[in-house]
N, C-alpha and C positions, 0 to 999 in steps of 0.2 A: 635230758641233760644238754646244756649248752656250754661250750668252752668260751669263756670271756677273757679277752686279752686286754691288757692295759699298757700304754706306751708313754714314754717321756714323763712329764710331771704328773700325769694321771696315775701312772705306776708308782711314782714316789709318794704321792699322797695316800694311796691305798696300801702300799707296802707289799704288793704282790705283782708279779709280771703276768700271771694268768691264774684262773681257777675254773673249776667245773661247777656250774650252777644249776640246781634243780628249779625249774620255773614253769609256770603255766601262763606267763605274761603273753598277751596277744601281739604286743608291739615292742620295739626298742624302748620307747618312752615308758611303758609299763614296767619293763625290766629295770630301767634306771630308778623308777620309784621304789621298786622292791629292794634294790641295792642301797639306796639312800636310807631306807628304814632300818637297815642292819646295824650300822654303827656311825659314829661321827666322822670317821675317816672317809667313808663313802659319801656322806653329805658334803664334806669339804671338797672332794674330788669332782662332784657333779653339781656344785653350787651355781656355776655359770655355764649352761649348756651351749651358749653362743661361742664359747671358747673351746668346744670339743667337737670333733668330727667322729663319725661312726662308719664302720664297714661291716656288712653282713655277708658272711661266706666270701670274704675278700673283695666285695663290691661296695664302693662308696654309696651311701644311701642317707636317708634322713631318719629322724627319731620316730617318724610315723610308720616305718617299715614293719611289715608283719614278721613274726618269728616262727610261723608254722613251717616245720621241716628244716629249720636252720640249725647248723652245727656249730657255727662260730660267730661271735660278735666281738669287734675290736673297737676300743676307744682311744683316741689320740688327739693331740693339739693340731691345729691347721699347719700344713707344711708351707714353708716359704722357699721361694726359688733364690738362686744366687749365681 
């Protein structure tokens, strides 16, 4: 089981701040594919991956990151400074 966290507009499109997901996905990209296949709201949230950042166990990473031994994956839009 992996805790999946959603922030900002990703959370708004999916309608959940977090959920526990049973997955055997080897990478973040494979997890996203599984989520997209669930419902239209996930497809809408992950339609443009260039607009989403990902953190695995609170470390920024890419969608090719492995999920072996991972406890948490977070999806969020890019941060802007100010």
